C-alpha positions as CSV (number, residue, x, y, z in Angstrom):
1,X,12.8,-34.6,18.6
2,X,10.7,-31.7,18.9
3,X,10.0,-29.6,16.0
4,X,12.4,-26.7,15.8
5,X,9.8,-24.0,16.0
6,X,10.2,-20.8,13.9
7,X,8.9,-17.6,15.5
8,X,6.8,-15.2,13.2
9,X,9.5,-12.7,14.4
10,X,11.7,-14.1,12.1
11,X,9.8,-12.3,9.2
12,X,11.3,-9.1,10.7
13,X,14.5,-10.2,8.7
14,X,12.8,-10.2,5.1
15,X,11.5,-6.3,5.8
16,X,15.3,-5.3,6.9
17,X,16.4,-7.2,3.5
18,X,13.7,-5.8,1.3
19,X,14.3,-2.6,2.9
20,X,18.0,-2.5,2.1
21,X,16.9,-3.6,-1.3
22,X,14.7,-0.4,-1.9
23,X,17.5,1.9,-0.8
24,X,19.6,0.1,-3.0
25,X,17.4,0.9,-5.9
26,X,16.5,3.8,-4.6
27,X,20.2,4.5,-4.9
28,X,20.6,3.5,-8.3
29,X,18.2,6.2,-9.4
30,X,19.7,9.3,-7.6
31,X,23.1,8.5,-7.7
32,X,23.8,5.6,-10.6
33,X,24.7,3.0,-7.8
34,X,24.7,-0.6,-9.4
35,X,21.3,-1.7,-9.6
36,X,22.3,-5.1,-9.4
37,X,23.1,-4.9,-5.6
38,X,19.4,-4.0,-5.0
39,X,18.4,-6.8,-7.1
40,X,20.6,-9.0,-5.5
41,X,19.5,-8.4,-1.9
42,X,15.9,-8.3,-2.7
43,X,16.8,-11.6,-4.0
44,X,18.0,-12.6,-0.4
45,X,15.0,-11.1,1.2
46,X,13.1,-13.1,-1.0
47,X,14.9,-16.4,-0.3
48,X,14.2,-15.1,3.5
49,X,11.0,-15.1,2.9
50,X,10.3,-18.6,1.6
51,X,12.1,-20.0,3.9
52,X,10.8,-18.8,6.8
53,X,7.6,-19.2,5.3
54,X,7.5,-22.8,4.7
55,X,8.9,-23.3,8.5
56,X,6.0,-21.5,9.7
57,X,3.3,-22.7,7.5
58,X,4.9,-26.2,8.8
59,X,4.9,-25.2,12.8
60,X,0.9,-24.8,12.3
61,X,1.4,-28.7,11.0
62,X,3.2,-30.4,13.5
63,X,3.6,-28.0,16.5
64,X,0.1,-26.7,16.6
65,X,0.3,-25.9,20.3
66,X,3.4,-23.8,20.0
67,X,1.6,-21.4,17.2
68,X,-1.6,-21.0,18.9
69,X,0.7,-20.1,22.1
70,X,2.1,-17.6,19.5
71,X,-0.9,-16.3,18.5
72,X,-2.2,-15.6,21.8
73,X,0.9,-14.2,23.3
74,X,0.0,-10.2,24.1
75,X,3.6,-9.5,22.6
76,X,4.7,-12.5,20.2
77,X,1.0,-12.3,18.6
78,X,1.7,-9.0,16.6
79,X,4.6,-10.7,14.9
80,X,2.2,-12.8,13.3
81,X,1.2,-10.0,10.9
82,X,4.7,-9.4,9.4
83,X,3.8,-12.8,7.5
84,X,1.5,-10.7,5.3
85,X,3.7,-7.6,5.1
86,X,6.5,-9.1,4.8
87,X,4.3,-11.1,1.4
88,X,3.8,-7.5,0.5
89,X,7.1,-6.5,0.3
90,X,8.5,-9.7,-1.9
91,X,5.8,-8.8,-3.9
92,X,7.4,-5.3,-4.5
93,X,10.6,-6.9,-5.1
94,X,9.0,-8.9,-8.2
95,X,7.2,-5.9,-9.3
96,X,9.8,-4.6,-12.2
97,X,10.0,-8.2,-13.0
98,X,7.0,-9.8,-12.9
99,X,4.1,-7.8,-12.6
100,X,1.0,-10.5,-12.7
101,X,2.9,-12.8,-9.9
102,X,4.2,-9.9,-8.1
103,X,0.4,-8.3,-8.2
104,X,-1.3,-11.9,-7.0
105,X,1.2,-12.1,-4.5
106,X,0.7,-8.4,-3.2
107,X,-3.5,-9.3,-2.9
108,X,-2.7,-12.6,-1.1
109,X,-0.5,-10.3,1.8
110,X,-2.4,-7.6,2.0
111,X,-5.8,-10.2,2.6
112,X,-3.7,-11.8,5.0
113,X,-2.3,-8.3,6.3
114,X,-5.8,-6.8,7.1
115,X,-7.3,-10.0,8.0
116,X,-5.0,-10.4,10.9
117,X,-5.1,-6.7,12.0
118,X,-8.5,-6.6,12.4
119,X,-8.6,-9.5,14.4
120,X,-6.1,-8.0,16.3
121,X,-7.2,-4.8,16.9
122,X,-10.6,-5.9,17.9
123,X,-9.2,-8.3,20.7
124,X,-7.1,-4.7,21.9
125,X,-10.6,-3.1,21.9
126,X,-12.2,-5.6,24.3
127,X,-9.3,-4.3,26.9
128,X,-7.9,-5.7,29.8
129,X,-4.4,-5.3,28.6
130,X,-1.5,-5.7,31.1
131,X,0.6,-2.2,30.3
132,X,3.8,-4.1,30.7
133,X,3.0,-5.6,27.7
134,X,2.3,-3.0,25.6
135,X,5.7,-2.4,23.2
136,X,6.1,-0.8,19.8
137,X,5.2,-4.1,18.2
138,X,1.3,-2.9,18.5
139,X,2.6,-1.0,15.2
140,X,3.3,-3.8,13.0
141,X,-0.3,-5.3,12.3
142,X,-2.1,-2.2,11.5
143,X,0.6,0.8,11.1
144,X,3.3,-1.1,9.1
145,X,0.7,-3.4,7.1
146,X,-1.3,-0.4,6.0
147,X,2.1,1.8,5.0
148,X,3.5,-1.2,2.9
149,X,0.4,-1.7,1.3
150,X,0.6,2.0,0.1
151,X,4.3,1.8,-0.9
152,X,3.8,-1.7,-2.9
153,X,0.4,-0.8,-4.1
154,X,1.9,2.4,-5.8
155,X,4.8,0.3,-7.3
156,X,1.8,-1.5,-9.0
157,X,0.4,1.9,-10.2
158,X,-2.5,1.8,-7.7
159,X,-1.7,4.7,-6.6
160,X,-5.4,6.0,-5.3
161,X,-5.6,2.7,-3.4
162,X,-2.4,3.5,-1.8
163,X,-3.7,6.8,-0.3
164,X,-6.7,4.9,1.5
165,X,-3.8,2.8,3.0
166,X,-1.8,5.9,4.0
167,X,-4.5,7.0,5.8
168,X,-5.2,3.8,7.8
169,X,-1.4,4.1,8.5
170,X,-1.4,7.6,9.4
171,X,-3.8,7.6,12.0
172,X,-3.4,4.4,13.5
173,X,0.6,5.6,14.1
174,X,-0.7,8.6,15.8
175,X,-3.1,6.7,18.1
176,X,-0.8,4.4,18.9
177,X,2.2,6.0,19.6
178,X,0.2,8.1,22.5
179,X,-0.6,4.8,24.1
180,X,3.2,3.9,23.9
181,X,4.6,7.0,25.1
182,X,1.9,7.1,28.1
183,X,3.2,3.7,29.0
184,X,7.0,4.4,28.5
185,X,6.5,7.6,30.5
186,X,4.2,6.5,33.6
187,X,5.1,2.5,33.9
188,X,8.0,0.4,35.3
189,X,11.0,0.5,32.8
190,X,10.9,-2.3,30.4
191,X,11.8,-6.0,30.9
192,X,15.3,-6.5,28.9
193,X,14.1,-9.1,26.8
194,X,11.3,-6.8,25.4
195,X,13.6,-3.8,24.8
196,X,14.8,-4.5,21.3
197,X,11.4,-4.2,20.5
198,X,12.0,-0.2,20.9
199,X,13.7,-0.5,17.3
200,X,9.9,-0.8,15.7
201,X,9.5,2.8,17.1
202,X,12.0,4.4,14.4
203,X,9.6,2.8,11.6
204,X,6.1,4.8,11.5
205,X,7.9,8.3,10.6
206,X,9.9,7.4,8.1
207,X,8.4,4.1,6.7
208,X,5.2,6.6,6.8
209,X,7.3,8.8,4.7
210,X,8.3,6.7,2.3
211,X,4.3,6.0,1.8
212,X,3.6,9.5,1.0
213,X,6.0,9.8,-1.4
214,X,5.0,7.0,-3.2
215,X,1.1,7.3,-2.6
216,X,1.3,11.5,-3.4
217,X,4.1,12.0,-5.2
218,X,3.0,15.6,-5.7
219,X,3.5,16.4,-2.2
220,X,5.1,19.1,-0.8
221,X,8.6,17.9,0.4
222,X,8.3,19.8,3.3
223,X,5.8,17.4,4.7
224,X,8.0,14.5,3.8
225,X,11.2,16.4,5.6
226,X,9.2,16.8,8.9
227,X,8.3,13.1,9.1
228,X,11.7,12.3,8.5
229,X,13.2,14.6,10.9
230,X,11.0,13.2,13.5
231,X,12.3,9.9,12.5
232,X,16.3,11.3,13.0
233,X,14.8,12.2,16.2
234,X,13.8,8.6,16.8
235,X,17.2,7.5,16.3
236,X,19.1,9.9,18.3
237,X,16.9,8.5,21.4
238,X,17.6,5.2,20.7
239,X,21.1,5.8,20.3
240,X,21.3,7.1,23.8
241,X,19.5,4.0,25.0
242,X,21.8,1.2,23.3
243,X,23.2,0.5,26.5
244,X,20.2,-0.2,28.5
245,X,18.9,-2.0,25.8
246,X,22.0,-4.2,24.8
247,X,21.7,-5.5,28.4
248,X,19.4,-8.0,26.4
249,X,21.9,-10.6,24.9
250,X,21.8,-10.6,20.8
251,X,19.2,-12.3,19.5
252,X,17.0,-12.1,16.2
253,X,14.6,-9.5,17.7
254,X,17.3,-6.6,16.9
255,X,16.1,-7.1,13.5
256,X,13.4,-4.8,14.8
257,X,15.9,-1.9,14.3
258,X,16.6,-2.8,10.2
259,X,12.9,-1.8,8.6
260,X,13.0,1.9,10.1
261,X,16.7,2.6,9.5
262,X,16.2,1.1,6.1
263,X,13.3,3.3,5.3
264,X,14.9,6.3,7.1
265,X,17.8,5.9,4.0
266,X,15.0,5.1,1.7
267,X,12.9,8.5,2.2
268,X,15.8,11.0,1.5
269,X,17.1,9.1,-1.3
270,X,13.8,9.1,-3.1
271,X,13.6,13.2,-2.5
272,X,17.1,13.3,-4.4
273,X,15.6,11.2,-6.8
274,X,13.0,13.5,-7.5
275,X,14.7,16.3,-7.4
276,X,14.6,17.7,-3.7
277,X,18.1,19.9,-2.8
278,X,19.7,21.8,0.3
279,X,19.8,19.3,3.7
280,X,18.6,16.3,2.2
281,X,21.7,16.2,-0.2
282,X,23.8,15.6,2.9
283,X,21.4,13.6,5.0
284,X,20.7,10.6,2.2
285,X,24.3,9.5,2.0
286,X,24.9,9.1,5.5
287,X,21.5,7.9,6.2
288,X,22.4,5.3,3.7
289,X,25.8,4.3,5.1
290,X,24.2,3.9,8.0
291,X,21.4,1.4,7.0
292,X,23.9,-0.8,5.2
293,X,26.1,-0.9,8.2
294,X,23.2,-1.7,10.6
295,X,21.7,-4.5,8.5
296,X,25.3,-6.1,7.8
297,X,26.0,-6.1,11.1
298,X,22.8,-7.9,12.6
299,X,23.0,-10.0,9.6
300,X,25.9,-11.5,10.6
301,X,25.0,-11.6,14.3
302,X,21.9,-13.6,13.3
303,X,23.9,-16.2,10.9
304,X,26.4,-16.4,13.5
305,X,23.7,-17.4,16.3
306,X,21.9,-20.0,14.1
307,X,24.8,-21.8,13.1
308,X,25.0,-22.8,16.4
309,X,28.1,-20.3,17.9
310,X,25.5,-18.3,20.2
311,X,22.5,-19.3,22.3
312,X,21.0,-23.0,21.7
313,X,17.7,-21.5,21.4
314,X,16.4,-20.2,18.0
315,X,13.8,-18.1,19.5
316,X,13.4,-14.3,18.4
317,X,13.7,-13.4,21.7
318,X,12.7,-14.5,25.4
319,X,9.8,-12.8,25.6
320,X,7.8,-13.1,29.2
321,X,5.3,-15.9,29.0
322,X,1.7,-14.4,28.7
323,X,0.1,-12.6,31.4
324,X,-2.9,-11.3,29.2
325,X,-4.5,-13.7,26.6
326,X,-5.5,-12.1,23.2
327,X,-9.2,-12.8,22.8
């Protein structure tokens, strides 16, 4: 019997759950909502992280060929970086409860994230990539990793280090976005199996806004407003594209939407908690409600699929076979 391999993209579930947990933590500070809800969601995220981590490590032991194939796949390889990003987010969940254990986990996750990001980016710089495999997952190793390092590092009181990570993520985002938009505007339409990865396109501006508020709390609110505004534009574009994206049957790859949508809620909530007034007080509850709905729907769909009511294959997405291996 073949070992049921777990794709690295399953770490995306951890990003969505911990992202929602952070939104609830912010809602407790801003509006006095029950703190227990945020901690419970964080706990669920931590349990999912532990299960996925054990299964992913096991894949390298008993199904090494599958793990290596994923690592050199031009699309799926980027999800491997989420192992470190998810670990840092779980560390952030531990921060209010056990600082030493959380800090140790943060260091481990950070070292893995940036080690992988340097390796992956170096491979990209060698060139020869098929433009059809260029999707928003390119953000994951460097941009997502850097912004999360800034957010969680600030939770451990090292906000000055977080400012360096903020710079890595910010300029990495701007550089990669230009490449992605060029591909979307000038190349043939994205294959249906890859379309759910467009959910990652929402994440950089809004996760970056959360990282900015965490690492540079004295920054003018207008800067965060601008980044959140760009995130809202991304949401509207994605809503316009949903009928096209939904041609790909539901799979856990749809968790790509959750980290961005939860950060889109968290940013305005943090602004309210910091004393911001005006439009943000209208936006924050609307975006918070949207984030909860999206995560719950995708979580229910994932459980339905994993329990066998959906497809028989647990793969995160039917990503086409690699045409350009990673060096």
